[in-house]
TIMIPA-244279 format. One record per residue (C-alpha): x, y, z; residue number from 1. Coordinates in Angstrom, 3 decimals. Layout:
> xx;yy;zz;resi
> X;Y;Z;NUM
...
This chain:
> xx;yy;zz;resi
> -3.045;76.534;-10.797;1
> -1.914;76.237;-14.391;2
> -0.884;73.368;-16.647;3
> 2.731;73.375;-15.419;4
> 1.632;73.209;-11.769;5
> -0.535;70.205;-12.620;6
> 2.402;68.511;-14.351;7
> 4.587;69.151;-11.303;8
> 1.915;67.694;-9.004;9
> 1.674;64.612;-11.209;10
> 5.426;64.118;-10.957;11
> 5.328;64.542;-7.177;12
> 2.491;62.028;-6.892;13
> 4.541;59.467;-8.806;14
> 7.672;60.039;-6.741;15
> 7.781;62.778;-4.109;16
> 11.425;62.019;-3.328;17
> 12.767;62.767;-6.809;18
> 15.105;65.753;-7.107;19
> 13.643;69.082;-8.200;20
> 16.083;69.047;-11.134;21
> 14.445;65.868;-12.447;22
> 10.952;67.312;-12.063;23
> 12.029;70.545;-13.760;24
> 13.471;68.652;-16.729;25
> 10.313;66.569;-17.116;26
> 7.975;69.582;-17.089;27
> 10.183;71.847;-19.204;28
> 11.324;74.388;-16.622;29
> 14.660;75.324;-15.154;30
> 15.311;74.302;-11.556;31
> 14.654;77.619;-9.791;32
> 11.207;78.334;-11.277;33
> 10.196;74.725;-10.650;34
> 11.365;74.919;-7.027;35
> 9.481;78.204;-6.548;36
> 6.282;76.664;-7.883;37
> 6.644;73.709;-5.515;38
> 7.277;76.073;-2.597;39
> 4.216;78.155;-3.518;40
> 2.049;75.032;-3.675;41
> 3.353;73.860;-0.280;42
> 2.673;77.268;1.273;43
> -0.879;77.244;-0.086;44
> -1.501;73.869;1.536;45
> -1.409;71.582;-1.485;46
């Protein structure tokens, strides 16, 4: 888990229902890489 993953997790903890596009903008990624990171975290059980 790197710094970006931690930022994504922080955003999800604040509001898990927010759109991936909003999370991506807040952490400085485009939508697809952000979505892939979220998927990878979900698959790993986080």
